Each structure stands twice: as structure tokens, then as C-alpha cells.
C-alpha positions as CSV (number, residue, x, y, z in Angstrom):
1,M,212.8,-187.4,-68.4
2,H,213.2,-183.4,-67.7
3,H,210.6,-182.4,-70.2
4,K,208.1,-184.3,-68.8
5,I,208.4,-182.6,-65.3
6,I,208.4,-179.1,-67.0
7,T,205.2,-180.0,-69.1
8,K,203.6,-181.2,-65.9
9,K,204.9,-178.1,-64.1
10,T,203.4,-175.8,-67.3
11,L,200.1,-178.0,-67.1
12,F,199.7,-176.9,-63.3
13,I,200.4,-173.4,-63.7
14,F,197.9,-173.1,-66.4
15,L,195.4,-174.9,-64.6
16,T,196.0,-173.1,-61.4
17,T,195.9,-169.7,-63.2
18,T,192.5,-170.9,-65.3
19,L,190.6,-171.8,-62.3
20,F,191.6,-168.8,-60.2
21,S,190.3,-166.6,-63.3
22,Q,187.3,-168.2,-63.2
23,Y,186.6,-167.9,-59.4
24,C,187.7,-163.8,-59.9
25,F,185.3,-163.6,-62.7
26,A,182.2,-165.8,-60.8
27,D,183.0,-163.3,-57.4
28,K,182.1,-160.3,-59.8
29,K,179.1,-161.8,-61.3
30,V,177.8,-162.4,-57.7
31,A,179.1,-158.9,-56.6
32,E,176.8,-157.6,-59.3
33,Q,173.5,-159.6,-58.3
34,I,173.9,-158.1,-54.8
35,E,174.3,-154.8,-55.8
36,P,171.1,-152.8,-54.6
37,P,168.6,-151.8,-57.4
38,Q,168.8,-147.8,-58.3
39,E,164.8,-147.7,-57.7
40,I,165.3,-148.0,-53.6
41,F,167.7,-144.8,-54.1
42,D,165.5,-142.7,-56.4
43,A,162.2,-143.5,-54.2
44,C,163.7,-141.3,-51.4
45,V,165.3,-138.2,-53.5
46,N,164.1,-135.0,-51.7
47,K,162.9,-136.9,-48.7
48,S,163.8,-137.6,-45.0
49,P,164.5,-140.2,-42.8
50,G,161.1,-141.4,-41.7
51,D,159.1,-140.4,-44.9
52,M,156.8,-143.1,-46.7
53,C,158.0,-144.0,-50.2
54,S,157.6,-146.8,-52.9
55,Y,159.5,-148.4,-55.9
56,T,158.6,-151.1,-58.2
57,D,160.8,-154.0,-58.0
58,N,162.4,-156.2,-60.8
59,L,159.3,-158.6,-60.7
60,N,157.3,-155.3,-61.3
61,K,155.5,-155.3,-57.7
62,T,154.8,-152.0,-55.9
63,M,157.0,-152.2,-52.8
64,T,156.3,-149.6,-50.3
65,G,158.4,-148.7,-46.9
66,K,160.3,-145.8,-45.2
67,C,163.0,-143.8,-46.3
68,T,166.1,-144.9,-44.2
69,K,169.5,-143.1,-43.6
70,D,172.4,-145.6,-44.9
71,T,176.0,-144.8,-44.4
72,R,175.7,-142.2,-46.8
73,V,172.6,-142.0,-48.6
74,V,168.8,-142.4,-47.6
75,V,166.8,-145.2,-49.3
76,C,163.8,-147.1,-49.4
77,I,163.5,-150.1,-47.0
78,S,160.6,-151.8,-47.9
79,E,158.1,-152.9,-45.1
80,P,158.3,-157.1,-44.7
81,E,154.9,-158.6,-46.1
82,V,152.3,-159.7,-43.4
83,H,150.5,-162.8,-44.9
84,K,146.8,-162.9,-43.7
85,E,145.6,-166.6,-42.8
């Protein structure tokens, strides 16, 4: 009987550890997905905040915007698209 209790505890610890590690790796994948693209940084190299900028996004679409000062760097923030009806 004592052997079954140890087995259940071991199984519980194993499952808990496995689920926790999957959660950690999933969280890392999410963090990688939300990291800003390098293109928004490159578009404002040698430019000042307020200067016009453009870059090509991951869908091969040209985005235009203004260089904006972030906490440490100047990045290209695209202007929202205006849909004409």
C-alpha cells in the first residue's frame, strides 16, 4: 500500500513538472512573437523623432509612418490606415 502512495506522488510530481515546463516554453514562444521587427528600428537609423520613415512588413507591404522616440531608441511607428468608402 505504501508503494502505491509513492507512485501516485511521483506521478503527480512528474505531471506537474511536465505541465509547468510546457507552460514556460509556450510563454517563451509568445514573447518571441511579440518582439518588434528589426525593420522598425532600421527605418529610423540616422533620423530624428518626427522624421518620416517607411519599412516593408512581414507581408511584404510598405508601411509609412514617423520616427518616434521610445524609451531608448527611435523607431518607425506606422500611421493607421484610413479606409475610404
